[in-house]
N, C-alpha and C positions, 0 to 999 in steps of 0.2 A: 375681887379686890378686897383688901382689908379696909377696916374702918379708918385707919390713919390715912391711907391713900385716898379714900373717898373725901375726907375732910380737906386734904391738901388740894385735890382737884377742884373742890367747890370754892376754896379760898382763891385759887388761881383763875377761876372763872372758866374752867374747861369742862366740857361735857364728858361724862364717864363712858358712855357708849362709844364715842369717837376715839377716846384714848384706848379702850379695850380693843377696838377694831385695828388701831394702828400697832398694837403690841402683839398681834397674831403672828406666828411664825410664817415665813415665806418659803415656798417650795423652790429649791435650787436644782437646776439640771447641769450635769457635766457635759459641756459642748466643746467641740474642737474649734479650730479657727475658720473664719470665713474664707472662701476661695473665689477665684474668678474663672469663668468659663472662657472658651475661645473668643467669644464676642465681647468680652470685657465686663459682662454682667456679674454682679456679686451673687454667689450661690450660698444658700442657707448652710449654717454650721450643722454638723451631724453629731449625734451622741458619741461619746468616747467611753471606753471601758475603764472604770475607775481603778480596777486592779492593775491594769497595765500602766495607767497614768501615775500611780503611786509606786508600783513595783520596779519599773525600769530605773528611775532615778535612785531609789533606795538601794537597788542592787549595785549600781555603779558606785555609790558612796561606800558601800560595804567592801567592794573590791579595792577601792582606793585605800580604805582604812587597813585592810589586810596587807596590801602591798607595802604600805608605810611601816606597819608594825613588824613585818618580816625583814625589812631591809635596814631598819635603824639599829637593831642590836649588833649585827656585824660591823656596821660603820662605827658605832660607839666603841666597840672593842678595838678596832683599828686605831682610832684616835687615842684611846687610853694606852695602848701598847706603844705608840709613837711618843706619847708624852712621858711614859716611864723610861723609855730608851733615852730620850733627850735629857731627862732629869739625871739619869745615871752618868751620862757623859759629862754633864755640867759638874756634878759633885766629885767625880774622879779626876777632874782637871784635864780631860781630853776634850778636844773640840769636835771630834768626830770626822775631821777632815784628814785625808791622807796627803802628806807632803812629800 
């Protein structure tokens, strides 16, 4: 710890060793969900593969993005074409309806 932190801890009345121990990083494990067996007892969670836990949702999001990106361009062209057609009918005095 720096000198500034030591002074602040001393002014606050905190023990430096306790604060350093509390600031240590904690080991985190990637576990799945708890399950129940046939008798209704809770079974311990098992470790999960972090690659799969990250890769599957990431892959699905990328598929959604690609699908949206590929379908919006033709839709926008269709809307633009319809707008231009309606605009030409409006400016030429035709209603576009057959009587």
